[in-house]
C-alpha positions in Angstrom: -7.3 63.8 -17.6 -6.7 61.6 -14.8 -10.5 61.5 -12.6 -11.2 60.6 -8.8 -11.7 56.7 -7.5 -14.4 58.0 -5.8 -16.3 60.0 -7.5 -15.2 60.1 -10.9 -14.3 64.0 -11.4 -11.8 65.4 -13.0 -8.9 65.9 -11.1 -5.3 66.8 -12.5 -2.2 64.9 -12.4 -0.4 66.3 -10.0 -3.2 66.0 -6.8 -2.3 64.0 -4.6 -6.4 64.6 -3.4 -9.5 65.0 -4.5 -11.1 68.5 -4.8 -15.1 67.9 -4.8 -15.0 64.6 -2.4 -11.6 65.2 -1.3 -10.6 61.2 -1.2 -6.9 60.5 -1.6 -5.7 59.5 -5.7 -3.5 57.0 -6.1 0.4 57.4 -6.7 0.5 59.1 -10.5 3.5 56.8 -11.3 1.4 54.1 -11.2 -1.4 55.1 -13.0 1.1 56.5 -15.9 2.9 53.1 -15.9 1.0 51.0 -18.2 0.0 53.8 -21.5 -3.3 55.5 -22.0 -6.1 53.6 -20.3 -9.4 53.4 -22.5 -11.8 53.3 -20.0 -10.4 57.0 -19.1 -13.9 59.1 -19.7 -16.0 56.3 -17.4 -17.5 56.9 -14.0 -17.1 54.8 -10.7 -20.9 54.8 -11.2 -21.2 54.0 -14.4 -18.6 51.2 -14.5 -20.6 49.9 -11.2 -23.5 49.9 -13.9 -22.5 48.0 -16.5 -21.5 45.0 -14.2 -25.4 44.5 -13.3 -26.5 44.5 -16.3 -28.1 41.3 -16.9 -26.2 38.6 -18.9 -23.3 40.4 -19.8 -22.1 42.3 -17.2 -19.9 40.0 -16.3 -17.6 41.3 -19.3 -17.7 44.4 -18.0 -17.2 43.3 -14.1 -14.0 41.3 -15.4 -12.7 44.8 -17.7 -13.2 46.8 -14.4 -11.5 44.1 -12.4 -8.7 44.0 -14.5 -8.2 48.2 -15.1 -6.1 49.9 -13.5 -8.3 52.4 -13.1 -10.4 50.9 -10.4 -7.8 49.5 -8.8 -7.7 51.4 -5.5 -11.5 52.4 -6.0 -13.5 50.0 -3.3 -16.9 50.3 -4.4 -16.6 49.8 -7.9 -14.4 46.7 -7.5 -17.3 45.2 -5.0 -20.1 46.2 -7.4 -18.2 44.8 -10.4 -17.3 41.6 -7.6 -20.7 41.4 -6.7 -21.8 41.4 -10.6 -20.2 38.4 -10.9 -21.1 36.3 -8.3 -24.5 37.4 -9.0 -23.9 35.9 -13.3 -22.2 33.0 -11.3 -25.2 31.9 -8.8 -27.2 32.3 -12.5 -25.2 29.9 -13.8 -25.5 27.3 -11.3 -28.7 27.1 -11.2 -28.8 27.4 -15.0 -26.7 24.5 -15.4 -27.1 22.2 -12.0 -30.1 23.1 -10.3 -32.2 23.1 -13.6 -31.0 20.0 -15.1 -32.5 18.3 -11.6 -35.7 19.4 -11.5 -35.9 18.2 -15.7 -35.9 14.8 -14.9 -38.6 12.8 -16.9 -41.6 12.2 -15.2 -41.2 14.8 -12.3 -44.0 17.2 -12.6 -43.8 20.7 -12.9 -39.8 20.0 -14.6 -38.1 23.5 -14.5 -41.2 25.3 -12.6 -37.7 25.6 -9.9 -34.9 26.7 -12.0 -37.0 29.0 -13.5 -38.2 30.3 -10.5 -34.8 31.2 -9.7 -33.6 32.8 -12.6 -36.3 35.3 -12.3 -35.6 35.8 -9.0 -31.7 36.5 -10.0 -32.7 38.5 -13.0 -35.3 41.0 -10.4 -32.0 40.9 -8.3 -30.1 42.5 -11.2 -32.6 45.3 -11.8 -32.7 45.8 -8.1 -29.2 46.2 -7.8 -28.7 48.4 -11.1 -31.8 50.9 -9.1 -30.0 50.9 -6.1 -26.5 52.0 -7.8 -28.1 54.4 -10.4 -29.2 56.3 -6.9 -25.8 56.0 -5.6 -26.6 53.2 -2.8 -23.8 50.4 -2.0 -26.6 47.9 -1.3 -25.1 44.7 -0.1 -27.2 42.0 -1.0 -26.6 38.6 1.4 -24.8 36.4 0.4 -23.5 37.4 -2.4 -22.3 41.0 -0.8 -20.5 38.8 1.6 -18.8 37.1 -0.9 -18.0 40.7 -2.8 -16.6 42.6 0.6 -14.5 39.8 1.0 -13.6 39.2 -2.4 -12.2 42.9 -2.3 -10.6 43.4 0.9 -8.4 40.1 0.0 -6.8 41.9 -2.6 -6.1 45.1 -0.8 
């Protein structure tokens, strides 16, 4: 059983368009060439939500980006890249910003790193809420990078 690349509803393998939302579906030959896909039961919204789980969403983002099921789904790939870039921002804060402000003798050591980490955690939760409501929200800097990444792969 195949699923729509836009809304995730079930479509017959021979369907060229989704009966629910009308979005054109990828070719049948491309979907059947890789064997059984373990993400066949996951719809686009759930896959997007998994990409924003704090601290472990990067694993889901990489799986979504590598899956043939979401190869032509712009919104899901956008959310995967945006979740991945939020995790990269977390790593930059954790590995670069926090050690800079943890120098001995500096007052308020690691306050800046903690504030930045709290901000990224709030962004993850905010994006979980937005995706669960069906909104395709683009964060200011990270969203532009994600959009650029998705458009380069087309």
